[in-house]
C-alpha positions in Angstrom: -0.1 0.0 0.0 3.0 2.3 0.5 3.1 5.5 2.6 0.2 8.0 2.4 1.0 11.6 1.8 1.8 13.3 5.1 1.5 10.1 7.1 3.0 10.7 10.5 3.1 7.0 11.2 5.1 6.5 7.9 3.0 3.6 6.8 2.9 1.7 10.1 -0.8 2.1 10.3 -1.5 0.4 7.0 -2.1 -3.1 8.6 -4.4 -1.9 11.3 -6.1 0.4 9.0 -6.8 -2.4 6.5 -8.0 -4.7 9.3 -10.5 -2.0 10.4 -11.8 -1.7 6.9 -12.3 -5.3 6.4 -14.2 -5.6 9.8 -16.5 -2.6 9.0 -17.0 -4.1 5.5 -18.0 -7.3 7.1 -20.4 -5.4 9.4 -22.1 -3.0 7.1 -21.7 -4.7 3.6 -20.9 -2.8 0.4 -17.8 -2.6 -1.7 -14.3 -1.8 -0.5 -13.1 1.1 -2.8 -10.1 2.6 -0.8 -7.6 1.4 -3.4 -9.2 3.4 -6.1 -10.9 6.4 -4.3 -8.8 8.1 -1.7 -11.7 10.1 -0.1 -13.3 7.0 1.4 -12.9 3.3 1.9 -16.4 1.6 1.5 -19.4 2.4 -0.6 -22.9 0.8 0.2 -25.3 -0.1 -2.5 -27.3 2.9 -1.5 -24.3 5.1 -2.4 -23.4 6.0 1.2 -19.6 6.6 1.3 -17.7 5.4 4.5 -14.3 6.4 5.7 -12.9 4.1 8.3 -10.5 5.5 11.0 -8.7 3.0 13.0 -6.6 3.6 16.1 -3.8 1.2 17.1 -4.5 0.4 20.7 -3.0 -1.8 23.5 -6.1 -1.6 25.6 -9.8 -2.5 25.0 -11.9 0.7 24.2 -13.4 2.7 27.0 -16.2 5.3 26.5 -13.8 8.1 27.7 -11.3 7.3 24.8 -11.2 9.5 21.8 -12.1 8.9 18.1 -9.9 11.0 15.8 -9.8 12.4 12.3 -6.7 14.0 11.2 -6.9 17.3 9.2 -6.3 21.0 9.5 -8.7 23.7 10.3 -8.4 24.9 6.6 -9.4 21.3 5.6 -12.7 21.3 7.7 -15.1 21.6 4.7 -13.2 18.9 2.8 -13.3 16.6 5.9 -17.1 17.2 6.1 -17.8 16.3 2.4 -15.2 13.8 1.4 -17.4 10.8 2.8 -20.8 10.6 4.4 -19.9 8.6 7.4 -16.8 8.2 9.7 -16.6 4.7 11.2 -14.2 4.3 14.0 -12.4 1.1 14.9 -9.6 0.1 17.4 -7.1 -2.6 16.5 -4.7 -4.2 18.9 -0.9 -4.2 18.2 -0.9 -7.8 17.3 -3.5 -7.3 14.5 -5.6 -10.0 16.1 -8.5 -8.1 17.5 -10.6 -5.2 15.9 -13.4 -3.4 17.7 -15.8 -1.2 16.1 -16.5 1.6 18.5 -19.1 3.6 16.6 -19.7 5.9 13.8 -21.2 9.5 13.0 -22.1 11.4 9.8 -19.0 13.1 8.6 -20.3 16.6 8.9 -21.7 16.1 12.4 -18.4 14.7 13.5 -16.2 17.5 12.3 -18.7 20.1 13.5 -19.0 18.8 17.0 -15.5 17.6 17.5 -12.7 19.5 19.3 -10.0 20.7 17.0 -6.5 20.3 18.4 -3.6 21.7 16.4 -0.3 19.8 16.2 1.6 20.2 19.5 -1.3 21.0 21.7 -2.7 18.7 24.4 -6.2 17.4 23.6 -8.6 18.4 26.4 -10.6 15.2 26.0 -7.9 12.7 26.7 -4.8 14.8 27.6 -2.8 13.6 24.8 -0.3 15.5 22.9 -1.6 16.0 19.2 1.1 14.6 16.7 -0.9 16.2 13.9 -3.9 18.6 13.5 -6.8 16.7 14.6 -10.5 16.6 15.4 -11.5 14.4 18.3 -14.6 13.3 20.1 -15.2 10.9 22.9 -16.1 7.3 21.9 -19.2 7.8 24.1 -20.6 10.6 21.8 -20.6 8.3 18.7 -23.5 6.4 17.4 -23.1 2.7 18.4 -22.2 0.2 15.7 -25.4 -1.6 16.2 -27.5 1.3 14.8 -27.8 0.9 11.1 -26.8 3.6 8.5 -29.5 4.9 6.4 -29.9 7.8 4.1 -32.6 9.2 6.0 -30.5 9.1 9.3 -27.7 10.9 7.3 -30.0 13.6 5.8 -29.2 12.2 2.2 -32.8 11.6 1.1 -33.3 13.2 -2.4 -29.7 13.4 -3.1 -28.6 11.1 -6.0 -25.3 9.2 -5.6 -23.9 6.7 -7.8 -24.4 3.1 -6.7 -21.3 1.1 -5.6 -20.2 -1.5 -8.2 -18.4 -4.7 -7.4 -14.7 -4.7 -8.3 
């Protein structure tokens, strides 16, 4: 897969990221498109676009842990519109366990999240931001058991291309 542009992990997150995508794909269905479309990872037959965000974690998830989307304040609108949904997972360091912790519509996540510039301490979890990031507590996400629908996302009436098998 190589190293993504501006990756602060220098490609070390590829394995856990792929694991997160596979688990979410199994959970929601659809088609994995991340190798062809760099704005999102999965497309559902309804046209809903999902971007999976995976955190490498040594401990099981707790409600007071944070979900993160990396990006600058200048990229806020792009982060709101590049996908319809952010799905969040945590993968252990051995790549043997992935936990889906929740999801939110992309715009809702970015607009409600706390923005922490690189080098600042995130007020949610007290961690230093290694990159510009938007964070929200896992407890504020929609649980993975709640099904994603166009109505829930406010996408009714918008036309979107259907996902096609690859």
